[in-house]
C-alpha positions as CSV (number, residue, x, y, z in Angstrom):
1,M,104.3,205.7,69.4
2,P,103.0,203.3,66.8
3,F,102.1,199.7,67.8
4,Q,105.1,197.4,67.7
5,L,105.2,193.7,68.3
6,V,108.7,193.8,69.8
7,P,109.9,196.7,71.8
8,P,112.7,198.6,69.9
9,N,115.4,197.9,72.5
10,E,114.7,194.1,72.4
11,V,116.0,192.0,69.5
12,R,114.4,188.7,68.9
13,R,114.6,186.2,66.0
14,V,111.3,185.0,64.8
15,Q,110.9,181.2,64.9
16,Y,108.7,179.7,62.1
17,T,106.4,176.7,61.9
18,Y,105.8,175.8,58.3
19,V,103.9,173.4,56.1
20,L,105.1,172.0,52.8
21,L,102.9,170.1,50.3
22,S,104.6,167.4,48.4
23,E,103.6,167.5,44.7
24,A,104.8,164.0,44.4
25,D,102.6,162.3,47.0
26,G,100.2,165.0,48.0
27,R,101.1,164.8,51.7
28,F,102.1,167.5,54.1
29,Y,105.5,168.0,55.7
30,I,105.4,170.1,58.9
31,G,108.6,171.6,60.5
32,A,110.0,174.5,62.5
33,T,113.0,176.7,62.0
34,S,114.6,180.0,62.8
35,N,115.6,180.7,59.2
36,L,112.7,179.9,56.8
37,R,114.4,180.9,53.6
38,K,117.5,178.8,54.3
39,R,115.4,175.8,55.4
40,L,113.2,176.0,52.2
41,G,116.4,176.1,50.2
42,L,117.6,172.9,51.9
43,H,114.2,171.2,51.2
44,T,114.3,172.3,47.5
45,A,117.8,171.1,47.0
46,G,116.9,167.6,48.5
47,R,119.2,168.0,51.4
48,V,116.6,167.2,54.0
49,P,116.4,163.3,54.3
50,S,112.7,163.3,55.2
51,T,111.6,165.3,52.1
52,G,114.4,164.6,49.5
53,F,112.4,161.8,47.9
54,R,109.1,163.8,48.0
55,R,110.1,166.7,45.8
56,P,108.9,169.0,44.4
57,L,107.6,170.7,47.5
58,K,105.4,173.8,47.8
59,L,105.2,176.1,50.9
60,I,101.6,176.4,51.6
61,Y,101.5,177.8,55.2
62,Y,103.7,179.3,57.8
63,E,103.4,181.0,61.2
64,G,105.8,183.2,63.1
65,C,106.5,182.9,66.8
66,L,108.7,185.0,69.1
67,N,109.8,182.0,71.0
68,A,111.4,178.7,69.8
69,D,109.4,176.7,72.3
70,D,106.1,178.1,71.0
71,A,107.1,177.3,67.4
72,Y,108.1,173.7,68.3
73,R,104.9,173.3,70.3
74,R,102.9,174.5,67.4
75,E,104.7,172.1,65.1
76,R,103.8,169.1,67.4
77,Y,100.2,170.3,67.5
78,L,99.9,170.5,63.7
79,K,101.3,167.0,63.4
80,S,98.6,165.7,65.7
81,G,95.3,164.4,64.5
82,R,93.4,167.5,65.7
83,G,96.1,169.8,64.3
84,G,95.9,168.1,60.9
85,R,92.1,168.6,60.9
86,Y,92.6,172.2,61.8
87,L,95.2,172.7,59.1
88,R,93.0,171.1,56.4
89,A,90.1,173.3,57.5
90,R,92.3,176.4,57.6
91,L,93.7,175.8,54.1
92,A,90.5,174.4,52.5
93,S,90.3,177.2,49.9
94,S,94.0,177.0,49.1
95,L,94.0,173.2,48.8
96,A,90.9,173.2,46.6
97,G,92.8,174.9,43.9
98,I,95.8,172.5,44.1
99,K,95.7,169.2,42.2
100,R,96.9,166.5,44.6
101,P,98.0,163.1,43.4
102,Q,96.0,160.2,44.6
103,V,97.8,158.0,47.2
104,G,99.6,155.2,45.5
105,T,99.8,156.7,42.0
106,A,103.1,158.5,42.6
107,L,104.7,155.1,43.4
108,A,103.5,153.2,40.3
109,R,106.0,152.5,37.6
110,P,105.3,153.5,34.0
111,G,103.0,151.0,32.4
112,E,102.0,149.5,35.8
113,S,98.5,150.0,37.2
114,R,97.5,149.9,40.8
C-alpha cells in the first residue's frame, strides 16, 4: 500500500495557515482558514475588514494542518516575534525578489513628501 497522510476510511478537511503580503504597505497578514481559495477571494474582494484597505495582497506562504487547533496555534506563533523572525528567514529568497514599499510612503498624498 502506498504511503498516505490520511487513512482512506477517514475524511478530514485540511486547515490552512497562510501569509499574505500587502503590496500597499509591505506588511504581512497572517490568518487561518478551512477553505483557502474562498478566504483569498474574500481578501481580494476587500470583504475582510483587516485587509480591505491594504490591497492588493499576494499569497506568499501557506501550510496545511489536519487539525484546526494546530492551524490556529501555528497562526498565533507566526504572529509572535519569534514566529515573524522565522517567517522572514524562511521566505528570505522569495522576499528578496519582491519590491516592498517603504513604511510611510504608501500613506503619503500625491505631491506630499515625508
